[in-house]
C-alpha positions in Angstrom: 101.7 66.4 77.0 102.9 62.8 76.5 103.4 62.2 80.2 99.7 63.3 80.8 98.5 60.7 78.4 100.7 57.9 79.9 98.9 54.9 81.3 100.5 55.4 84.7 99.3 59.0 85.0 95.8 58.0 83.8 95.7 55.2 86.3 96.8 57.6 89.1 94.1 60.1 88.1 91.4 57.4 88.0 92.5 56.0 91.3 92.5 59.4 93.0 89.1 60.1 91.4 87.7 56.8 92.7 89.3 57.2 96.2 87.9 60.7 96.7 84.4 59.5 95.7 84.7 56.5 98.1 85.9 58.8 100.9 83.0 61.2 100.4 80.5 58.3 100.4 82.1 56.8 103.6 81.9 60.2 105.3 78.2 60.7 104.5 77.4 57.2 105.6 79.2 57.7 108.9 77.5 61.0 109.6 74.1 59.6 109.0 74.9 56.4 111.0 76.1 58.4 114.0 72.8 60.1 114.5 70.7 57.1 113.7 72.5 54.9 116.2 73.2 57.4 119.1 70.6 57.4 121.8 69.1 54.0 121.1 69.1 52.9 124.7 72.6 51.4 125.1 75.0 53.7 127.0 78.3 52.0 126.0 79.6 49.9 123.2 78.8 51.1 119.7 77.2 54.3 120.9 80.4 55.3 122.7 82.5 54.6 119.6 80.4 57.0 117.6 81.0 60.0 119.8 83.3 62.7 118.4 86.8 62.8 119.9 86.1 66.2 121.6 83.2 64.5 123.6 85.4 61.6 124.6 88.2 63.9 125.7 86.0 65.8 128.1 84.3 62.6 129.4 80.9 63.0 127.8 79.0 59.8 127.5 76.4 58.9 124.8 72.9 59.9 125.9 70.6 56.9 126.4 67.7 58.5 124.6 67.6 61.3 121.9 64.4 62.7 120.5 63.9 63.0 116.7 64.2 66.8 116.9 67.7 66.6 118.5 68.7 63.8 116.1 67.9 66.1 113.2 69.8 69.0 114.8 72.8 66.7 115.3 72.6 65.6 111.7 72.4 69.2 110.6 75.5 70.0 112.6 77.1 66.9 111.1 76.5 68.3 107.6 79.0 71.2 108.1 82.2 69.2 107.8 80.5 66.8 105.4 79.5 69.6 103.1 83.1 71.0 103.2 84.4 67.5 102.4 82.0 67.0 99.6 82.9 70.4 98.1 86.6 69.4 98.3 86.0 66.0 96.7 84.0 67.7 93.9 86.9 70.0 93.2 89.3 67.1 93.1 86.9 65.3 90.7 87.1 68.4 88.4 90.9 68.3 88.5 91.1 64.6 87.8 88.5 64.9 84.9 90.6 67.8 83.4 93.8 65.7 83.7 92.1 62.8 82.0 91.1 65.1 79.2 94.8 66.0 78.8 94.4 69.5 80.4 97.2 70.3 82.8 97.2 74.1 82.9 93.6 74.8 81.9 91.2 77.1 83.7 89.3 74.1 85.1 92.5 72.9 86.8 93.3 76.3 88.3 89.7 76.6 89.6 89.9 73.1 90.9 93.1 73.7 92.9 91.7 76.9 94.2 88.5 75.2 95.2 90.5 72.4 96.9 92.4 74.9 98.9 89.3 76.7 100.1 87.7 73.4 100.7 90.5 72.2 103.0 90.3 75.5 104.9 86.5 75.2 105.2 87.1 71.6 106.5 89.4 73.0 109.2 86.8 75.6 110.3 83.9 73.2 110.0 85.8 70.6 112.1 86.2 73.1 114.9 82.6 74.3 114.8 81.3 70.7 114.4 83.3 69.4 117.4 82.2 72.3 119.7 78.6 72.1 118.6 78.2 68.3 118.8 79.9 68.2 122.2 77.6 71.0 123.5 74.5 69.2 122.1 75.5 65.8 123.5 76.6 67.1 126.9 73.3 69.1 127.1 71.3 66.0 126.2 73.3 63.7 128.6 72.7 66.2 131.5 68.9 65.9 130.9 68.8 69.3 129.2 69.8 71.1 132.4 73.3 72.2 131.4 76.2 71.3 129.2 79.7 72.1 128.2 81.5 73.2 125.1 84.8 71.7 124.1 86.9 73.3 121.4 89.8 71.1 120.3 92.5 72.0 117.8 94.5 69.0 116.9 96.9 67.7 114.2 94.0 67.1 111.8 92.9 70.8 111.8 96.5 72.0 111.5 97.3 69.5 108.7 94.1 70.4 106.8 94.8 74.1 107.2 98.4 73.7 105.9 97.3 71.6 103.0 94.6 74.1 102.1 97.1 76.9 102.1 99.5 74.8 99.9 96.7 74.1 97.5 96.0 77.8 97.2 99.7 78.4 96.5 99.6 75.6 93.9 96.6 77.2 92.2 98.7 80.4 91.8 101.5 78.2 90.2 99.0 76.5 87.9 97.5 79.9 86.9 101.1 81.1 86.0 101.6 77.8 84.1 98.4 78.5 82.2 99.5 82.0 81.4 102.9 80.8 80.1 101.3 78.1 78.1 99.0 80.6 76.4 101.9 82.9 75.7 103.8 80.0 74.2 100.9 79.1 71.9 100.6 82.7 70.8 104.2 82.7 69.6 103.8 79.5 67.6 
């Protein structure tokens, strides 16, 4: 218990807590900025940098104009990975808050690690769906709404997130066992 209350552990928990909130805020800002800035009349430059990697890989350029309806649809598609990321960050927040309260093997920590695992798996799936849907929408808009293409890309990000998600689910089982052993230990004392 003393190591949980150590200043180094508390600093690390606070730092992770702040970093996850900062990452969530940055992700939301980027998602909104993408659909506010795409289709503003400039075909290259900033608009090209805002395209998802799948669109760049298949050579899709940024549309010159995008109607409000299609911007809103793009923003809705963008919400898929953002929602998965926000859920994961929320679970990490719960874990850090429990650690700062001195709970290591409590039910909040077990639920938190389980949520982080499922959140990372959801981020993997959402990344695949997002890339394909945004690429399809942008290629359809760039073609003047006369056709388009779908690009599905599985890269190191998706594989890494999937592996980390599975590791977090495994860690949740370990934490649940730790909780059970801790409860057994307290019952004998």
